[in-house]
Biopython code that builds the backbone (N, CA, C, O; Angstrom):
import numpy as np
from Bio.PDB.StructureBuilder import StructureBuilder

atoms = [
    (1, "MET", "N", (87.815, 113.738, 106.038)),
    (1, "MET", "CA", (89.137, 113.585, 105.532)),
    (1, "MET", "C", (89.136, 112.824, 104.217)),
    (1, "MET", "O", (90.151, 112.234, 103.846)),
    (2, "GLN", "N", (88.062, 112.828, 103.539)),
    (2, "GLN", "CA", (87.964, 112.113, 102.291)),
    (2, "GLN", "C", (87.646, 113.083, 101.182)),
    (2, "GLN", "O", (87.160, 114.187, 101.427)),
    (3, "ASP", "N", (87.924, 112.665, 99.955)),
    (3, "ASP", "CA", (87.534, 113.461, 98.812)),
    (3, "ASP", "C", (86.027, 113.493, 98.723)),
    (3, "ASP", "O", (85.365, 112.482, 98.959)),
    (4, "ALA", "N", (85.481, 114.644, 98.385)),
    (4, "ALA", "CA", (84.037, 114.760, 98.251)),
    (4, "ALA", "C", (83.521, 113.956, 97.072)),
    (4, "ALA", "O", (82.339, 113.613, 97.031)),
    (5, "SER", "N", (84.393, 113.647, 96.102)),
    (5, "SER", "CA", (83.956, 112.941, 94.903)),
    (5, "SER", "C", (83.833, 111.436, 95.094)),
    (5, "SER", "O", (83.322, 110.745, 94.212)),
    (6, "ALA", "N", (84.292, 110.916, 96.230)),
    (6, "ALA", "CA", (84.269, 109.465, 96.436)),
    (6, "ALA", "C", (83.475, 109.117, 97.686)),
    (6, "ALA", "O", (83.605, 109.766, 98.724)),
    (7, "SER", "N", (82.673, 108.107, 97.570)),
    (7, "SER", "CA", (81.936, 107.624, 98.719)),
    (7, "SER", "C", (82.886, 106.910, 99.660)),
    (7, "SER", "O", (83.713, 106.123, 99.200)),
    (8, "PRO", "N", (82.801, 107.155, 100.963)),
    (8, "PRO", "CA", (83.729, 106.511, 101.884)),
    (8, "PRO", "C", (83.549, 104.999, 101.959)),
    (8, "PRO", "O", (84.462, 104.299, 102.397)),
    (9, "MET", "N", (82.411, 104.486, 101.548)),
    (9, "MET", "CA", (82.150, 103.061, 101.640)),
    (9, "MET", "C", (82.234, 102.370, 100.287)),
    (9, "MET", "O", (82.040, 101.158, 100.202)),
    (10, "SER", "N", (82.517, 103.116, 99.239)),
    (10, "SER", "CA", (82.559, 102.550, 97.902)),
    (10, "SER", "C", (83.788, 101.687, 97.712)),
    (10, "SER", "O", (84.881, 102.058, 98.139)),
    (11, "SER", "N", (83.621, 100.538, 97.075)),
    (11, "SER", "CA", (84.770, 99.704, 96.747)),
    (11, "SER", "C", (84.953, 99.622, 95.239)),
    (11, "SER", "O", (85.800, 98.876, 94.749)),
    (12, "GLU", "N", (84.158, 100.389, 94.509)),
    (12, "GLU", "CA", (84.256, 100.369, 93.062)),
    (12, "GLU", "C", (85.395, 101.266, 92.611)),
    (12, "GLU", "O", (85.626, 102.330, 93.185)),
    (13, "ALA", "N", (86.101, 100.830, 91.579)),
    (13, "ALA", "CA", (87.167, 101.643, 91.017)),
    (13, "ALA", "C", (86.554, 102.815, 90.265)),
    (13, "ALA", "O", (85.506, 102.683, 89.632)),
    (14, "THR", "N", (87.215, 103.953, 90.342)),
    (14, "THR", "CA", (86.785, 105.156, 89.660)),
    (14, "THR", "C", (87.900, 105.589, 88.734)),
    (14, "THR", "O", (89.062, 105.565, 89.141)),
    (15, "PRO", "N", (87.601, 105.984, 87.510)),
    (15, "PRO", "CA", (88.675, 106.425, 86.627)),
    (15, "PRO", "C", (89.425, 107.592, 87.240)),
    (15, "PRO", "O", (88.816, 108.490, 87.823)),
    (16, "ALA", "N", (90.742, 107.584, 87.110)),
    (16, "ALA", "CA", (91.558, 108.641, 87.686)),
    (16, "ALA", "C", (91.258, 109.980, 87.034)),
    (16, "ALA", "O", (91.504, 111.024, 87.639)),
    (17, "SER", "N", (90.732, 109.975, 85.810)),
    (17, "SER", "CA", (90.418, 111.236, 85.152)),
    (17, "SER", "C", (89.365, 112.010, 85.933)),
    (17, "SER", "O", (89.243, 113.222, 85.761)),
    (18, "ALA", "N", (88.598, 111.327, 86.794)),
    (18, "ALA", "CA", (87.623, 112.005, 87.638)),
    (18, "ALA", "C", (88.296, 112.653, 88.833)),
    (18, "ALA", "O", (87.679, 113.462, 89.525)),
    (19, "ASP", "N", (89.554, 112.308, 89.088)),
    (19, "ASP", "CA", (90.316, 112.869, 90.187)),
    (19, "ASP", "C", (90.979, 114.146, 89.709)),
    (19, "ASP", "O", (91.491, 114.196, 88.591)),
    (20, "SER", "N", (90.978, 115.170, 90.531)),
    (20, "SER", "CA", (91.491, 116.470, 90.121)),
    (20, "SER", "C", (92.970, 116.641, 90.405)),
    (20, "SER", "O", (93.466, 117.766, 90.339)),
    (21, "ASN", "N", (93.699, 115.578, 90.720)),
    (21, "ASN", "CA", (95.106, 115.740, 91.066)),
    (21, "ASN", "C", (96.040, 115.592, 89.880)),
    (21, "ASN", "O", (97.256, 115.664, 90.057)),
    (22, "GLY", "N", (95.518, 115.389, 88.678)),
    (22, "GLY", "CA", (96.358, 115.292, 87.500)),
    (22, "GLY", "C", (96.945, 113.915, 87.283)),
    (22, "GLY", "O", (97.926, 113.789, 86.550)),
    (23, "SER", "N", (96.392, 112.876, 87.885)),
    (23, "SER", "CA", (96.900, 111.518, 87.701)),
    (23, "SER", "C", (96.709, 111.076, 86.268)),
    (23, "SER", "O", (95.866, 111.603, 85.541)),
    (24, "ASP", "N", (97.501, 110.104, 85.876)),
    (24, "ASP", "CA", (97.379, 109.501, 84.565)),
    (24, "ASP", "C", (95.976, 108.926, 84.401)),
    (24, "ASP", "O", (95.500, 108.202, 85.275)),
    (25, "ALA", "N", (95.316, 109.237, 83.301)),
    (25, "ALA", "CA", (93.940, 108.797, 83.082)),
    (25, "ALA", "C", (93.813, 107.285, 82.960)),
    (25, "ALA", "O", (92.708, 106.759, 83.087)),
    (26, "SER", "N", (94.927, 106.555, 82.714)),
    (26, "SER", "CA", (94.850, 105.109, 82.582)),
    (26, "SER", "C", (94.808, 104.409, 83.941)),
    (26, "SER", "O", (94.505, 103.218, 84.007)),
    (27, "GLU", "N", (95.109, 105.134, 85.031)),
    (27, "GLU", "CA", (95.059, 104.552, 86.373)),
    (27, "GLU", "C", (93.620, 104.478, 86.856)),
    (27, "GLU", "O", (92.754, 105.207, 86.373)),
    (28, "SER", "N", (93.375, 103.597, 87.805)),
    (28, "SER", "CA", (92.099, 103.567, 88.503)),
    (28, "SER", "C", (92.381, 103.829, 89.967)),
    (28, "SER", "O", (93.441, 103.476, 90.482)),
    (29, "VAL", "N", (91.431, 104.443, 90.623)),
    (29, "VAL", "CA", (91.574, 104.689, 92.051)),
    (29, "VAL", "C", (90.421, 104.025, 92.776)),
    (29, "VAL", "O", (89.336, 103.868, 92.216)),
    (30, "VAL", "N", (90.651, 103.637, 94.014)),
    (30, "VAL", "CA", (89.645, 102.979, 94.828)),
    (30, "VAL", "C", (89.546, 103.732, 96.138)),
    (30, "VAL", "O", (90.559, 104.117, 96.722)),
    (31, "SER", "N", (88.350, 103.935, 96.588)),
    (31, "SER", "CA", (88.128, 104.574, 97.873)),
    (31, "SER", "C", (88.408, 103.568, 98.983)),
    (31, "SER", "O", (88.060, 102.392, 98.874)),
    (32, "THR", "N", (89.043, 104.047, 100.053)),
    (32, "THR", "CA", (89.311, 103.196, 101.200)),
    (32, "THR", "C", (89.008, 103.986, 102.463)),
    (32, "THR", "O", (88.866, 105.207, 102.419)),
    (33, "HIS", "N", (88.912, 103.300, 103.570)),
    (33, "HIS", "CA", (88.552, 103.931, 104.831)),
    (33, "HIS", "C", (89.618, 103.601, 105.864)),
    (33, "HIS", "O", (89.951, 102.434, 106.070)),
    (34, "VAL", "N", (90.150, 104.624, 106.508)),
    (34, "VAL", "CA", (91.132, 104.411, 107.565)),
    (34, "VAL", "C", (90.764, 105.278, 108.764)),
    (34, "VAL", "O", (90.138, 106.327, 108.618)),
    (35, "LEU", "N", (91.157, 104.829, 109.939)),
    (35, "LEU", "CA", (90.957, 105.604, 111.149)),
    (35, "LEU", "C", (92.263, 106.311, 111.474)),
    (35, "LEU", "O", (93.323, 105.689, 111.536)),
    (36, "VAL", "N", (92.171, 107.621, 111.681)),
    (36, "VAL", "CA", (93.348, 108.450, 111.920)),
    (36, "VAL", "C", (93.117, 109.248, 113.197)),
    (36, "VAL", "O", (92.024, 109.775, 113.404)),
    (37, "PRO", "N", (94.130, 109.346, 114.055)),
    (37, "PRO", "CA", (93.967, 110.156, 115.274)),
    (37, "PRO", "C", (93.568, 111.599, 114.936)),
    (37, "PRO", "O", (94.070, 112.178, 113.973)),
    (38, "ILE", "N", (92.684, 112.156, 115.716)),
    (38, "ILE", "CA", (92.116, 113.475, 115.435)),
    (38, "ILE", "C", (93.185, 114.555, 115.309)),
    (38, "ILE", "O", (93.046, 115.462, 114.488)),
    (39, "GLU", "N", (94.234, 114.476, 116.097)),
    (39, "GLU", "CA", (95.305, 115.478, 116.004)),
    (39, "GLU", "C", (95.973, 115.436, 114.632)),
    (39, "GLU", "O", (96.309, 116.480, 114.074)),
    (40, "GLN", "N", (96.166, 114.244, 114.089)),
    (40, "GLN", "CA", (96.743, 114.130, 112.747)),
    (40, "GLN", "C", (95.791, 114.673, 111.690)),
    (40, "GLN", "O", (96.220, 115.287, 110.713)),
    (41, "VAL", "N", (94.513, 114.448, 111.889)),
    (41, "VAL", "CA", (93.503, 114.973, 110.958)),
    (41, "VAL", "C", (93.573, 116.493, 110.936)),
    (41, "VAL", "O", (93.578, 117.101, 109.865)),
    (42, "HIS", "N", (93.628, 117.109, 112.112)),
    (42, "HIS", "CA", (93.702, 118.574, 112.188)),
    (42, "HIS", "C", (94.961, 119.097, 111.505)),
    (42, "HIS", "O", (94.909, 120.083, 110.769)),
    (43, "LYS", "N", (96.088, 118.439, 111.748)),
    (43, "LYS", "CA", (97.345, 118.870, 111.137)),
    (43, "LYS", "C", (97.319, 118.703, 109.621)),
    (43, "LYS", "O", (97.794, 119.574, 108.892)),
    (44, "LEU", "N", (96.767, 117.591, 109.145)),
    (44, "LEU", "CA", (96.678, 117.360, 107.704)),
    (44, "LEU", "C", (95.757, 118.380, 107.045)),
    (44, "LEU", "O", (96.082, 118.913, 105.984)),
    (45, "ARG", "N", (94.616, 118.654, 107.662)),
    (45, "ARG", "CA", (93.695, 119.657, 107.119)),
    (45, "ARG", "C", (94.358, 121.024, 107.033)),
    (45, "ARG", "O", (94.217, 121.728, 106.033)),
    (46, "GLU", "N", (95.076, 121.395, 108.077)),
    (46, "GLU", "CA", (95.755, 122.688, 108.084)),
    (46, "GLU", "C", (96.835, 122.747, 107.002)),
    (46, "GLU", "O", (96.963, 123.754, 106.305)),
    (47, "LEU", "N", (97.608, 121.673, 106.863)),
    (47, "LEU", "CA", (98.627, 121.615, 105.819)),
    (47, "LEU", "C", (97.986, 121.756, 104.436)),
    (47, "LEU", "O", (98.466, 122.521, 103.600)),
    (48, "ALA", "N", (96.920, 121.026, 104.205)),
    (48, "ALA", "CA", (96.224, 121.082, 102.914)),
    (48, "ALA", "C", (95.661, 122.477, 102.655)),
    (48, "ALA", "O", (95.740, 122.983, 101.535)),
    (49, "ARG", "N", (95.098, 123.094, 103.679)),
    (49, "ARG", "CA", (94.550, 124.447, 103.522)),
    (49, "ARG", "C", (95.666, 125.437, 103.185)),
    (49, "ARG", "O", (95.531, 126.261, 102.281)),
    (50, "ARG", "N", (96.753, 125.342, 103.920)),
    (50, "ARG", "CA", (97.862, 126.273, 103.763)),
    (50, "ARG", "C", (98.553, 126.124, 102.404)),
    (50, "ARG", "O", (98.943, 127.120, 101.796)),
    (51, "THR", "N", (98.705, 124.902, 101.933)),
    (51, "THR", "CA", (99.435, 124.645, 100.690)),
    (51, "THR", "C", (98.532, 124.528, 99.465)),
    (51, "THR", "O", (99.010, 124.519, 98.331)),
    (52, "ARG", "N", (97.232, 124.438, 99.700)),
    (52, "ARG", "CA", (96.256, 124.258, 98.612)),
    (52, "ARG", "C", (96.486, 122.954, 97.844)),
    (52, "ARG", "O", (96.220, 122.869, 96.645)),
    (53, "ILE", "N", (96.981, 121.951, 98.552)),
    (53, "ILE", "CA", (97.139, 120.611, 97.988)),
    (53, "ILE", "C", (96.150, 119.711, 98.708)),
    (53, "ILE", "O", (96.080, 119.727, 99.937)),
    (54, "HIS", "N", (95.395, 118.938, 97.969)),
    (54, "HIS", "CA", (94.362, 118.096, 98.557)),
    (54, "HIS", "C", (94.936, 117.107, 99.562)),
    (54, "HIS", "O", (96.035, 116.582, 99.387)),
    (55, "GLN", "N", (94.170, 116.869, 100.612)),
    (55, "GLN", "CA", (94.561, 115.874, 101.613)),
    (55, "GLN", "C", (94.803, 114.518, 100.960)),
    (55, "GLN", "O", (95.740, 113.805, 101.322)),
    (56, "SER", "N", (93.975, 114.173, 100.016)),
    (56, "SER", "CA", (94.106, 112.877, 99.340)),
    (56, "SER", "C", (95.450, 112.754, 98.632)),
    (56, "SER", "O", (96.029, 111.668, 98.590)),
    (57, "GLU", "N", (95.953, 113.858, 98.075)),
    (57, "GLU", "CA", (97.254, 113.818, 97.419)),
    (57, "GLU", "C", (98.354, 113.543, 98.434)),
    (57, "GLU", "O", (99.263, 112.760, 98.158)),
    (58, "TYR", "N", (98.287, 114.169, 99.596)),
    (58, "TYR", "CA", (99.264, 113.910, 100.654)),
    (58, "TYR", "C", (99.185, 112.457, 101.129)),
    (58, "TYR", "O", (100.214, 111.833, 101.386)),
    (59, "LEU", "N", (97.985, 111.924, 101.245)),
    (59, "LEU", "CA", (97.836, 110.543, 101.701)),
    (59, "LEU", "C", (98.373, 109.557, 100.669)),
    (59, "LEU", "O", (99.005, 108.565, 101.031)),
    (60, "ARG", "N", (98.126, 109.821, 99.388)),
    (60, "ARG", "CA", (98.687, 108.952, 98.345)),
    (60, "ARG", "C", (100.215, 109.006, 98.372)),
    (60, "ARG", "O", (100.881, 107.985, 98.200)),
    (61, "GLU", "N", (100.766, 110.203, 98.590)),
    (61, "GLU", "CA", (102.221, 110.346, 98.686)),
    (61, "GLU", "C", (102.766, 109.556, 99.876)),
    (61, "GLU", "O", (103.813, 108.917, 99.774)),
    (62, "ALA", "N", (102.056, 109.602, 100.998)),
    (62, "ALA", "CA", (102.487, 108.859, 102.190)),
    (62, "ALA", "C", (102.478, 107.355, 101.925)),
    (62, "ALA", "O", (103.387, 106.647, 102.359)),
    (63, "VAL", "N", (101.471, 106.866, 101.223)),
    (63, "VAL", "CA", (101.403, 105.442, 100.895)),
    (63, "VAL", "C", (102.570, 105.070, 99.987)),
    (63, "VAL", "O", (103.215, 104.042, 100.198)),
    (64, "GLU", "N", (102.847, 105.897, 98.978)),
    (64, "GLU", "CA", (103.988, 105.644, 98.089)),
    (64, "GLU", "C", (105.283, 105.566, 98.887)),
    (64, "GLU", "O", (106.094, 104.667, 98.667)),
    (65, "ASP", "N", (105.484, 106.503, 99.812)),
    (65, "ASP", "CA", (106.699, 106.524, 100.633)),
    (65, "ASP", "C", (106.815, 105.259, 101.479)),
    (65, "ASP", "O", (107.896, 104.679, 101.581)),
    (66, "LEU", "N", (105.712, 104.829, 102.083)),
    (66, "LEU", "CA", (105.741, 103.617, 102.903)),
    (66, "LEU", "C", (106.032, 102.376, 102.068)),
    (66, "LEU", "O", (106.805, 101.512, 102.481)),
    (67, "LEU", "N", (105.420, 102.289, 100.907)),
    (67, "LEU", "CA", (105.655, 101.139, 100.045)),
    (67, "LEU", "C", (107.104, 101.116, 99.550)),
    (67, "LEU", "O", (107.708, 100.048, 99.445)),
    (68, "ALA", "N", (107.653, 102.274, 99.252)),
    (68, "ALA", "CA", (109.060, 102.348, 98.846)),
    (68, "ALA", "C", (109.968, 101.955, 100.013)),
    (68, "ALA", "O", (110.957, 101.246, 99.821)),
    (69, "LYS", "N", (109.643, 102.402, 101.191)),
    (69, "LYS", "CA", (110.445, 102.107, 102.385)),
    (69, "LYS", "C", (110.507, 100.609, 102.663)),
    (69, "LYS", "O", (111.555, 100.088, 103.045)),
    (70, "TYR", "N", (109.407, 99.929, 102.475)),
    (70, "TYR", "CA", (109.344, 98.503, 102.785)),
    (70, "TYR", "C", (109.533, 97.618, 101.558)),
    (70, "TYR", "O", (109.262, 96.419, 101.615)),
    (71, "GLY", "N", (109.993, 98.194, 100.450)),
    (71, "GLY", "CA", (110.366, 97.421, 99.278)),
    (71, "GLY", "C", (109.230, 96.842, 98.481)),
    (71, "GLY", "O", (109.411, 95.830, 97.803)),
    (72, "ARG", "N", (108.081, 97.439, 98.539)),
    (72, "ARG", "CA", (106.942, 96.952, 97.767)),
    (72, "ARG", "C", (106.736, 97.836, 96.547)),
    (72, "ARG", "O", (106.523, 99.041, 96.688)),
    (73, "PRO", "N", (106.798, 97.255, 95.348)),
    (73, "PRO", "CA", (106.523, 98.070, 94.151)),
    (73, "PRO", "C", (105.067, 98.535, 94.146)),
    (73, "PRO", "O", (104.177, 97.813, 94.595)),
    (74, "THR", "N", (104.831, 99.743, 93.637)),
    (74, "THR", "CA", (103.476, 100.290, 93.636)),
    (74, "THR", "C", (102.798, 100.189, 92.276)),
    (74, "THR", "O", (101.586, 100.378, 92.176)),
    (75, "THR", "N", (103.562, 99.895, 91.230)),
    (75, "THR", "CA", (102.960, 99.757, 89.914)),
    (75, "THR", "C", (103.447, 98.467, 89.276)),
    (75, "THR", "O", (104.595, 98.060, 89.455)),
    (76, "GLY", "N", (102.560, 97.838, 88.536)),
    (76, "GLY", "CA", (102.907, 96.595, 87.863)),
    (76, "GLY", "C", (103.131, 95.462, 88.845)),
    (76, "GLY", "O", (103.307, 95.700, 90.040)),
    (77, "GLY", "N", (103.126, 94.280, 88.371)),
    (77, "GLY", "CA", (103.378, 93.124, 89.231)),
    (77, "GLY", "C", (102.265, 92.855, 90.214)),
    (77, "GLY", "O", (101.254, 93.556, 90.236)),
    (78, "THR", "N", (102.455, 91.842, 91.022)),
    (78, "THR", "CA", (101.448, 91.476, 92.010)),
    (78, "THR", "C", (102.038, 91.647, 93.402)),
    (78, "THR", "O", (103.256, 91.565, 93.564)),
    (79, "PRO", "N", (101.208, 91.881, 94.406)),
    (79, "PRO", "CA", (101.716, 92.093, 95.755)),
    (79, "PRO", "C", (102.378, 90.875, 96.354)),
    (79, "PRO", "O", (102.849, 90.924, 97.490)),
]
sb = StructureBuilder()
sb.init_structure("model")
sb.init_model(0)
sb.init_chain("A")
sb.init_seg("    ")
for serial, (resi, resn, name, xyz) in enumerate(atoms, 1):
    if name == "N":
        sb.init_residue(resn, " ", resi, " ")
    sb.init_atom(name, np.array(xyz, "f"), 0.0, 1.0, " ", f" {name:<3s}", serial, name[0])
structure = sb.get_structure()
């Protein structure tokens, strides 16, 4: 359930330009590891296959939605 371009154990930032989702090249991305129930993994894989949108893009969108829901800004400022 991870991008093939990122090591699952890497904590080093990677330029977003290496990401194929069209992110702003000035951003940096970091690989992270999460445990997800297998049924959700299957559903996410199927959604990604059907829509041709990377799983990682859906996961980033989910994080944005959660941060917006709980009032945490995602850009600028400190946590």
